[in-house]
N, C-alpha and C positions, 0 to 999 in steps of 0.2 A: 516874325509874324506868328509862327506857331505858338511861341511862348506868350505873346500878347493875347492871342485868341484863347489860350488855356486859362490865363489869368481872368479874362472876361467871363469865360464859362464858369470858373470857380466862384467868381463873385455872384453870378446869377444863381448858381447852385446854393450858395450860402444864403442869399436873400430869399430864395424859395424855401429853404429849410426854416428860416426865421418866421416867414409868413405861415408855413404849414404848422410850425410848432405851436402857434396860437390855437390851432383847431385840432391838432392830433399830436400824439407823442412822437418824439424823435426816436428813430430806430436805433436799437443798441448794436454797437459794432465792437468786436474784441480788439484790444490794443495789439494783440499778437496771435498769429495762427502758426501752428507747428506743421512741419512737413508740407508746406505750401509755398509756391512761388508765383508772383505776378507774371503774366505773359507779356512779352514785349510787342509793341507795334510802333509805327512811325510817329505817333503822337505822344504816347504816354511816358516814354523814357526821358528822364532829366539828365542823369549822369551815372557813371560807374566808377567805383573806387576799389583798388586792389590792396591786398595785405592789410586788411582791417582785422585786428586780432579778436575783437569781441563784438557781440551783437549790440551791446549798449552803445558802443562808439558809432556804429552804423545808424542807430536811432538818433543820436545827437547830430550827426551830419545831416540827416534829413530835416530835423527841426531847425537847423541853422540855414536851410535853403528855402526861400519863400515859395518856390514852385513845387516843393516836395510835400506830398501828403502820405505816401506809402513808401515803404522800403522792403527789399528782400535781401536777406543775408544767408550765405551758404557756409555751413560749418562742417561739411563732410570732407575730411582730408583724403578719402578714397576717390574723390572726384576732383583731381588737381586743376582741371580747367575752370572750375568755379570756386574752389576752396578759398575762404576768407574774402570773397568779393561782396561788395555792398552796392546794390542797385537802387537808385532813387526814381520814383515814379510820380507823375501828376495824378493819375487815376489807376485803379486796379479793378477793372470790370470783370476780368476772368483770371482764374488761378489754375495751376496744374499741381499734381502731386510731385513732390521732390524731397528725397530723403535728407534728413538733418538740415532742413532749410526752414527759415522763419520769415514770415511776412508781417510787417507791423503797420499800424495806422496811427498817425500823430494827432488826430483830431479828438473830439469827444468820444471816449471809448471806455470799455470795461476791461479790468485786469483780473478776471476770475479764472478759475480752473473748474473743469467738469468733475467735481468731487462732492461727496456728501460727508459732513462731519459725523463722527461716531460718538462724540461726547460733547461736553460744554453746557452752558446755561443759556436758556432762552431769555432774552431781554424784552423783545417786543415782536409781535406778528401783525402784519398789515397788508393791505392790498396795494399792489403796484402794477401799472399796466405794462411797463417795460423794465428791463434790468437796470437801465440807466437811472430810472426813478428810484428803484430799490437801493442802488449804490449811493445815490445822493442822500436818501433818507438816513442811511447808515453813517455817512460822513457828518450829517447834522446832529446825530445822536452821540453824545460823548461817552455813553456806556456801550456803544456798539464797536466791537473789535473786528468782527467779520459778519458778512451777510450771506444768506442763501436765497436764491431766487429759483422757484419752480415755474418755468416759463408756461407750461400748459395751463396751470391753475392761477397764474398771476399772484402767487403766494410769496411774500417777502418776509424774511425773518432776520432779526438782529440777534447776534450771539456774542458770547464772551467765553474765555477760558477753554477754547477748543485746542486739543492737542493730538487728535487722531482723526484720520480721514479714510474713506474708502470709495471705490467706484460706485456710483449710484446706478441702480437697475432702471431708473426712470430717465428717459431721454429729456434733455432740456433742464437738467438740474445743475445750477452753477453756484460756486462759493468764491467769495472774493473780499478784499478790503474796501472800506469806504473811499480811501484815497489811493490813487495810482502813482503817487509820488512819495518817495521816502523822505522823512523829516531829518534823519541823521546819517543817511548813506548806507544803512543796513536794511536788508529785506526782512520785514516783519512777517510776511506770509511766504514761507519757502518750504520746499519738500524735496526729498530724494525720490526720483522717479515720480510716481503718481500719488502716493498715499502715505508716506511715512517720513518722519524726521530722523530716522536712524536705520541702518541696514548692516547685516552681516553677510558677506559674499563668500561663497564656497567654490564657485565655478567662474572661470574667465568670462568676461562680457563687458557690458557698458552700464553705467549708472548716470542718470541725468539730473543735474541740480536744477530744480524748477522753481519759478516764482511768477506771480502775476505782474510783478513790478520789474522794471528794467534799469532804473537809475540807482541801483544799490548793489551791494555785495552780500554774499552768504559766507559765514564762517563755518568751516567744516573740519572737524577733528578726524584724523585718520590713523589707524593702526594696521600694520601689515606684518604678517608672519610667513616666512619661507618654509618650504618642505624640509623634512629631516634627511640626513645623510644616510648612506648605506652602511650596513655592518659588514664584518669580515671574519672568516674563520680560517686558521692556519693549521693544517695537519691535525684537525680534530682536537687541537689543544688550546690554541689561543683564540679566545672570543673577543673581538674588537667591535665596539659600538660606534655608530655614527653620531655626530653632533646634531642637536635639534636645530630647526630652522631659525635663523636670526629674526629678531623682533625690532621693528623701527616704527616711529610715530612722528606725526607732524600736524600742524594746523595750516590750512590754506584758506585764503580769502578769495572767493570765486564769484564770478558774475553769473547771473541767472542763465540757464540753458547751456552751461558748460557741460560737455560730455566727458565723463571720467571713464577712461579705458583701463580695465582691471585685468591683469594677467596673474592668475593664481598658479604659480609654478607647480607642476606635478612631478613627483619623484621619478615617474617613468620616463620623463623627458629631460630631467636635470635642468630645470629652468628657474631662474631667480624670479621672485614675485615683484611686480611693478604696478604703479598707478601713474598714468600719464593723462595730460589734457593739452589741447591746442598744440600738439606736436612736441611738447616738452615733458620731461620726467618730473613728477612731483615727489615720488617716494619709491624706494627700492629696498627689498630685504633679500639677502642671499640665502640660498639653501644651506643646510648644515653640511659640514665637511664629512666626507666618507671616512669610515674607519679603515685603517691600513694594517699591514702586517707589523709595522713598527710603532704605531701610535693610535690612540683613539681620536675620533673626529672632533674638531672644534665646532662651536655653534652657540646658540642662546644658552644651552647647557651642554657641557662636554660629554663625550662618549667614554665609557669605561674601556680598560685594556686588561685582558687576562681573566682567567677563571676566578670567580669570587669578587670581582671589582664591579660594583654597580655603576650605572650612568649617573652623571651629575644632575642637579635640579636647581630650580630657583635662580637661573642665570649663573650658576657656579661651575667650578671645575669638577671633574670626576677625581676620585681620591687615589691617585698614583702618579709616579713620575712621568710615565708614558701615556697618561690619560689625556683626553681632550680638554681644552680650555673653554670656560664659559664666557658669555658676553659681559657679565657683571652688572646687569641692570635690574631694577626692581619693577617688574611689570605691574604690580599693584598700584603704582603711581599713575598708571595710564587709565585709571578708573573713570567711567563716565556715568551719567544717570541711567543709561540703558544697558551698559555692559560692564560686568565685573570680571577682571582677569586675575587668575591665580595660577601659581606654578603647578605644573603636572609632575607626577613622580618620575624619577629616573628608572630605567630598566633594571630589573633584577636578574643577575647572571644565572641564577639557578634555573631560569626558564630560557636559557640561550638568548637572552636579551639584555644588553647593557648599553642601549642607546641613551643619549641625553634626554632628559625630561622636557616636554613641550609646555603648552599653555592650555589651561581649562577656561572656558567661557561660561559665566553665570552658573558655575557649579556642575555643569554637565560633564560626563565622564570621558568624552573624546579628548585625547591628549594631542591636540593639534600641533603639527610640526615636530613631533617626537622623532628622535633618531632611531635607526634600526639596529637590531642585533642580528646575529647569524640566523636565528630562528623566527624572527618577527620583522615584518615589513615596516618601513618608516611611514610617517603620516604626512598628508598634505597640509598646507597652511590655510590662511584666510585673510580677508580684509574686513575692517570695520569702519563705517562712516557714521558720524553723529553731528547733526547740526547744532551749533552752539549759539544760543540767543544772547 
């Protein structure tokens, strides 16, 4: 009886919207809200599904259920009672704040983000009473790749060739695509966190793959460098260098709102660098091997052994029988439009430093992941993300 009454109410609501739409514009509603959850009551809950790995799957489950208009998906693995649960709702009149939780609407909605383009070309500017109207006008204009809508001013703009975004200082500024459905399965409007298509991470934390669309995936290139190994000195005579942190790379095909958890291993804790998502490991890079009294450390580049023997560089071995071995990869092949990787120099033993050479990024002098010598500390690593269109 509750389901029949809900269907009757939904039909009345739809008829009311159709009638009102003749006289006034339909209110814009976002397709997805972050960090929000619908509250449950005796009427609105349709069903609950467990072990749903992606928000996009929860969205499809809702669309396939005639009673479902809203869904809430929980993505925080630190809350195991709700992690990967998908709740289906008839209505969602009230919401609460809930960390790493997403609430979606399957009806007529907008898939914009609260960002302001920093570049691009203006195609057209027009009046629109609601964001839905602005979105529809962009969809009808073949030259419009993205629209912006300034809600307080009813200002709608059609744009193309936008590649950079920033947080708008004006409340009610939205940017989105004309269509909320992907044509080829790839997300055309996607970002890392809130405003960029690429990022270099130097501290442990999280990075979120964002898009206004849900029925698509985002290709992300990843490079990860571990921290350098320790050096060693034996009786003031044998200087042994640590190997530099290992370098690894991969491509991942990720769904929107995937939370990437990045651990940048620090040499003080002797941690490997890792990137994980949805409870699984995507990429790992070991830290460089420590120099010992009997040999130099292995790593991306090997550590030297003995006075006068420099650390290796460019993924190679240091030059002696007891020196550390290099990884043997060419990091310049990991080039992306935003990041150029080049080999850092190996340590020079005349400075009590014969650690393996690390990685330079975009020509800057920090020798990331470099191995240590007796007189010089090793360097921490980094992670690089780059969305590949």
